[in-house]
Structures are given as structure tokens and as C-alpha cells.
N, C-alpha and C positions, 0 to 999 in steps of 0.2 A: 339194663333195659334200654338205655339210650343208644348203646352200641348196637344192640339188636335192631332197633328201629331204624338206625342209620343204614345198616346192612340191607334191610328189607327195601328201603327207599332206593338205594343204589341198584339193587337187583331189579326192581320194577322199572326204573329208568333205563337200565341196560336192556331189558327185555323189549321195551317199547322201541328203543333205538335199533335193536336187532331186527324187529319186525318191519320197521320202516325201511331199513337197508335191504332186507330180503324182498320186500314188495318192489323196490326199485330194480333190483336184479331180475326178478321175475318179469317185470314189465319190459326191461331191456331184452332179455332172452326171448320173450314172446314176440317182440318187434323183429328181432333178427330172424326168428323162425318164419314169420310171415313174409319177410322181405327177401330172403335168400334161399335157404335150402329146401323149402317145402316143395313137394311135387306139383307140377303145373296142373291146372284144371283141364278136364276134357271138355272143350268147347262144344262138341257135338251133342252134349246132354242138353244144351239150350236150343238146339235145332240144327238143321243142316245148311241153313242159309245165313249169310252175313251181309248187311247193308253197309257200304263204305261210301261216304261222301268225300269229294275232293280226291279221288284216287289217281289223278294224273300227275301229281307232283308231291314232293315232300313227305310229310308224315302219313297222309292218306295213302300214298302209293306204297310206302313201307308196310303199312298196316294191311293193305290188300295182299301183298306178297306173303306176309306172315300168316294171315288167315288161310290163304290158298295152300300154303305149305302144310298146314294142319288138316287139310282135307275138306274145308268148308266150301260150299258153293258161294258165289259172290254176285251181289247186285251192285253194280258200280253206278253211282250217280254223279254226273258232272255237267259242265256247260259246253264243252267242246267235243263234238262227236268224233272228230279225227283222233284227238288225244285219247278218248275213251277206247276206241278201237285199237289203237296202238298199245295202250296199257294192257288191254285184255289179251291181245296176241302175245305180248311179252310174258304175261303170267302163264299162259298156256304152254309156252316154250319152256319156261324155267321149272314149272311145277309139274302138272300132270294133265293129260287130256281128259281124264275122268271128271275133272272139276267143271261144273257148269258155270258159265259167266254170262250174265245178262247186263245190258247197259241201259240207262235211262238218261236222256238229255233233259236237264232241268236246271234252272237257276233258283236255288232255294233261298236266295237273298230277297227275291221278289215275292 
């Protein structure tokens, strides 16, 4: 009887440990699936326009090019009208003339 009770206790602890490890693996594989191999979202389901602030330099510029390459129309918001025009012309050259690009000169910090 004591041996049987010991076997049941070991079996229950093993099952609980297995479930804990299995949950960790499922969480890890779920994270990997969402971070790497899943298919990208179709951004046009959210609308045909994207607003990009700070599109004349750095991350904002890279984001504007990426969104334009996916076929979205752009509303570029920046402080410098000459840089905005330069960026919009560069996007038109690299991507497609089918993309509409509008610019707004505004300082959103104020």
C-alpha cells in the first residue's frame, strides 16, 4: 500500500512537471511564431492612407519608404517644407507613381 501511494505521488508530481514544461515550450513556440515566420499583415485592410510624422530623417523616413513599398498612400507631416518635398520625390522615384503623397508642414511639438 505504501509503495502504491509513493508511486501515485511520483506520478502526479511528474505529470505536473510535464505540464509545466509543456506550457513553457508552447509559450516559446508561440512567441517564435508571432515574431518570425508568420505571414505579414495586409496593411491595406486598415485603409489606403498612412500618416507618417518625422518622415525626412531616420526611422520616420524608413517607415515612409516601407509603407509606400506596400502600396499605401502617404500623408507626410514634418517641419521643413523643402525636406518634405525632397523625401516625397525620392519615395515617388523608388516606389511607384501610383502612390499619392501629400505633405503637411506642422510642428507637432507645439
